[in-house]
Rosetta silent file (secondary structure, phi, psi, omega in degrees, C-alpha in Angstrom):
SEQUENCE: XXXXXXXXXXXXXXXXXXXXXXXXXXXXXXXXXXXXXXXXXXXXXXXXXXXXXXXXXXXXXXXXXXXXXXXXXXXXXXXXXXXXXXXXXXXXXXXXX
SCORE:     score description
SCORE:     0.000 S_00000001
   1 L     0.000  116.512 -172.618  116.043  112.309   96.653 S_00000001
   2 L   -65.703 -167.630  169.009  114.556  108.806   96.154 S_00000001
   3 E  -123.498  156.100  176.589  112.727  106.419   98.405 S_00000001
   4 E  -136.930  165.146  178.835  113.678  103.195  100.002 S_00000001
   5 E  -105.553  129.771  178.146  111.757  100.380  101.635 S_00000001
   6 E  -108.632  118.674 -177.446  112.172   99.744  105.407 S_00000001
   7 E  -110.292  122.636  175.483  111.062   96.336  106.827 S_00000001
   8 E  -118.369  140.822  177.072  110.635   95.864  110.562 S_00000001
   9 E   -91.997  123.145 -179.353  109.842   92.639  112.377 S_00000001
  10 E  -129.327  156.519  167.669  107.408   93.218  115.195 S_00000001
  11 E  -125.425  146.426  171.487  105.508   91.123  117.679 S_00000001
  12 E  -123.328  125.661  175.950  102.318   91.957  119.424 S_00000001
  13 E  -101.936  138.542  176.652  101.148   90.270  122.664 S_00000001
  14 E  -101.328  107.556  173.303   97.552   90.240  123.743 S_00000001
  15 L   -93.766   11.959 -179.236   97.562   90.229  127.594 S_00000001
  16 L   -83.916 -177.010 -177.212   93.886   90.573  127.725 S_00000001
  17 L  -109.410   18.263  165.190   91.201   87.877  128.518 S_00000001
  18 L  -148.564  163.633  178.355   89.579   87.870  125.052 S_00000001
  19 L   -57.262  147.345 -175.011   90.660   87.910  121.476 S_00000001
  20 E  -134.069  145.099  175.606   91.629   91.297  120.007 S_00000001
  21 E  -103.858  146.903 -177.966   91.817   92.338  116.305 S_00000001
  22 E  -128.515  142.276 -176.604   94.680   94.312  114.960 S_00000001
  23 L  -123.213  143.171  174.947   94.955   96.480  111.811 S_00000001
  24 H   -49.006  -35.201  172.346   97.968   97.710  109.996 S_00000001
  25 H   -55.538  -12.417  178.145   96.865  101.168  110.583 S_00000001
  26 H   -74.747   -9.534 -176.819   97.810  100.853  114.259 S_00000001
  27 E  -118.354  133.169  175.722  101.515  101.300  113.074 S_00000001
  28 E  -154.361  158.667  173.880  103.260  104.262  111.620 S_00000001
  29 E   -99.231  143.490  177.416  106.527  105.870  111.420 S_00000001
  30 E  -112.997  122.238  175.940  107.216  109.517  112.540 S_00000001
  31 E   -90.507  154.764  178.630  110.154  111.328  111.002 S_00000001
  32 L   -53.805  -30.510  178.601  112.058  114.096  112.891 S_00000001
  33 L   -71.876  -15.464 -175.347  110.487  116.623  110.385 S_00000001
  34 L   109.545  -14.771 -178.946  107.069  115.728  111.493 S_00000001
  35 L   -59.162  134.002  177.968  106.288  113.569  108.458 S_00000001
  36 E  -117.598  132.649 -178.040  104.131  110.473  109.347 S_00000001
  37 E  -113.858  121.786  172.576  104.385  107.383  107.227 S_00000001
  38 E   -89.665  168.657 -176.833  101.827  104.570  107.390 S_00000001
  39 L   -63.130  137.524 -170.649  102.667  101.005  106.829 S_00000001
  40 L   -75.753  158.362  177.346  103.067  100.310  103.134 S_00000001
  41 L  -106.501   67.262 -176.314  100.840   97.746  101.286 S_00000001
  42 L  -119.073   10.944 -173.016  103.780   95.930   99.636 S_00000001
  43 L  -114.680  160.162 -176.699  103.506   92.494  101.105 S_00000001
  44 L   -87.193   -9.696 -179.175  101.377   89.491   99.977 S_00000001
  45 L   -68.754  156.186 -173.684  100.379   88.921  103.631 S_00000001
  46 L   -75.263  -29.941  179.815   96.702   89.863  104.601 S_00000001
  47 H   -62.680  -42.178 -178.893   98.042   92.086  107.466 S_00000001
  48 H   -86.570   -0.319  171.581   99.796   94.534  105.247 S_00000001
  49 H   -96.065   15.539  168.249   96.857   94.661  102.926 S_00000001
  50 L    68.300   42.855  164.707   95.067   96.240  105.895 S_00000001
  51 L   -85.806  140.001  170.472   92.947   93.176  106.903 S_00000001
  52 L   -61.927  129.194  176.304   92.043   92.693  110.495 S_00000001
  53 E  -109.670  128.944  173.408   94.146   89.963  112.220 S_00000001
  54 E   -77.416  146.550  176.896   92.789   88.305  115.270 S_00000001
  55 E  -138.505  112.804  179.928   95.195   87.646  118.244 S_00000001
  56 L   -51.784  151.793  175.961   93.977   85.203  120.719 S_00000001
  57 L   -57.703  133.723 -177.418   93.935   86.043  124.514 S_00000001
  58 L    78.814   -9.014 -167.487   97.397   85.347  125.913 S_00000001
  59 L   -96.558  165.173  173.554   98.962   84.825  122.355 S_00000001
  60 E  -127.044  139.347  174.142  101.684   86.726  120.655 S_00000001
  61 E  -123.474  140.402  178.514  101.741   87.277  116.829 S_00000001
  62 E  -101.792  144.862 -179.446  104.638   88.313  114.599 S_00000001
  63 E  -143.243  151.148  177.131  104.244   90.562  111.701 S_00000001
  64 E  -106.963  125.697 -178.198  106.748   92.148  109.125 S_00000001
  65 E  -116.110  138.235  179.636  105.819   95.716  108.550 S_00000001
  66 E  -109.920  143.012  179.292  107.047   97.667  105.400 S_00000001
  67 E  -138.757  134.525  174.365  107.434  101.429  105.301 S_00000001
  68 E   -90.581  119.123 -174.240  108.379  103.558  102.206 S_00000001
  69 E  -126.060  151.631  171.227  110.877  106.144  103.472 S_00000001
  70 E   -63.135  144.382 -179.593  112.962  108.911  101.978 S_00000001
  71 L   -61.618  -33.087 -171.726  116.535  108.063  101.149 S_00000001
  72 L   -90.725   -8.415  173.826  117.765  111.122  103.103 S_00000001
  73 L   -61.915  134.548 -177.447  115.869  110.421  106.361 S_00000001
  74 L  -103.586  -35.337 -172.103  118.066  109.760  109.268 S_00000001
  75 L  -151.027  143.808 -174.329  115.876  108.725  112.123 S_00000001
  76 E  -132.386  164.650  171.160  112.212  107.526  112.774 S_00000001
  77 E  -128.050  128.794  176.519  110.055  106.706  115.677 S_00000001
  78 E   -79.922  127.390  169.508  107.653  103.747  115.452 S_00000001
  79 E  -103.117  131.556 -178.422  104.200  104.473  116.680 S_00000001
  80 E  -121.743  106.957  179.216  101.864  101.799  117.920 S_00000001
  81 L  -132.075   75.612  179.583   98.230  103.110  118.524 S_00000001
  82 L   -64.562  148.725 -179.530   95.813  100.149  118.464 S_00000001
  83 L   -74.976  134.622  179.886   92.156  101.155  118.457 S_00000001
  84 L  -113.118  166.939  177.510   90.468  100.826  121.924 S_00000001
  85 H   -82.660  113.788  176.324   86.876  100.755  122.978 S_00000001
  86 H    54.475   42.903  175.269   85.611  104.161  123.994 S_00000001
  87 H    72.539    5.439  176.709   89.154  105.385  124.756 S_00000001
  88 L   -68.756  173.728  179.295   89.900  102.538  127.176 S_00000001
  89 L   -68.668  146.126  174.473   93.161  100.760  127.718 S_00000001
  90 L  -109.596  124.881 -171.789   94.093   98.298  125.031 S_00000001
  91 L   -89.660   53.343  176.538   95.743   95.140  126.387 S_00000001
  92 E  -116.316  130.585 -172.713   98.288   94.862  123.405 S_00000001
  93 E  -113.512  136.067  179.048  102.046   95.068  123.882 S_00000001
  94 E  -109.077  134.030  173.837  104.430   95.847  120.941 S_00000001
  95 E  -129.171  132.357 -177.829  107.862   94.388  120.608 S_00000001
  96 E  -106.885  125.460  178.493  110.353   95.271  117.820 S_00000001
  97 L   -95.005    0.000    0.000  113.098   92.827  116.755 S_00000001
């Protein structure tokens, strides 16, 4: 059964009072079967090559995320789990276009 490339446009807003860094590993797709897919390294942008991206306090940044998914997969759930300090709340909000 082959694979296909799915590209999602997302925005992340930093509602905190200081800059935050974001890593591509904060995003993944979960398939109904339980398969978890990380963001693919298929773009020339530094974000998808897994480099940290700073987001200034109060700013919104847009990214395109690519995922390699099975052709026969029907539904996925996008998970957003940015790293926080010592399990505290992270002031980042995800939007999907």
